[in-house]
C-alpha positions in Angstrom: -77.4 -11.4 10.4 -75.8 -8.1 11.4 -77.5 -5.0 12.7 -77.5 -3.4 9.2 -79.5 -6.2 7.7 -81.9 -6.4 10.7 -82.6 -2.7 10.7 -83.0 -2.6 6.9 -85.6 -5.4 7.1 -87.3 -3.8 10.0 -87.4 -0.4 8.2 -88.8 -2.0 5.1 -91.5 -3.9 7.0 -92.5 -0.7 8.8 -92.7 1.0 5.5 -95.0 -1.7 4.1 -97.2 -1.4 7.1 -97.4 2.4 6.8 -97.9 2.3 3.1 -101.0 0.0 3.1 -103.7 2.0 1.4 -101.6 5.0 0.4 -100.7 6.2 -3.1 -97.2 7.1 -2.0 -96.3 3.6 -1.1 -93.0 3.6 -2.9 -91.8 6.8 -1.3 -92.8 5.6 2.2 -91.0 2.3 1.8 -87.9 4.0 0.4 -87.8 6.5 3.3 -88.3 3.8 6.0 -85.8 1.5 4.3 -83.2 4.2 4.1 -83.7 5.1 7.7 -83.4 1.5 8.7 -80.2 1.1 6.7 -78.6 4.2 8.2 -79.5 3.1 11.7 -78.1 -0.3 11.1 -74.9 1.0 9.7 -74.6 3.3 12.7 -75.1 0.3 15.0 -72.4 -1.6 13.1 -70.0 1.3 13.5 -69.8 2.0 9.8 -71.3 5.5 10.0 -69.9 8.2 12.3 -72.7 10.5 13.2 -70.7 12.5 15.7 -68.6 14.1 12.9 -71.8 15.0 11.0 -73.3 16.6 14.1 -70.1 18.4 15.0 -69.9 20.0 11.5 -73.6 21.0 11.7 -73.0 22.7 15.1 -69.9 24.5 13.7 -72.0 25.9 10.8 -74.7 27.1 13.1 -72.2 29.0 15.2 -71.0 31.1 12.2 
């Protein structure tokens, strides 16, 4: 199992735990699953967040 899969499973399980008893369970699980997937891909080196942060800083300077 690579970091993407581990973080996706972890995000989904946290989403299920947070969603117990709430009406927005689908949205909560979707958000936590997406966050887990992005973090896992970043740990695997498939997502470059430095470029994204750099472009956001450049926009704020204008």
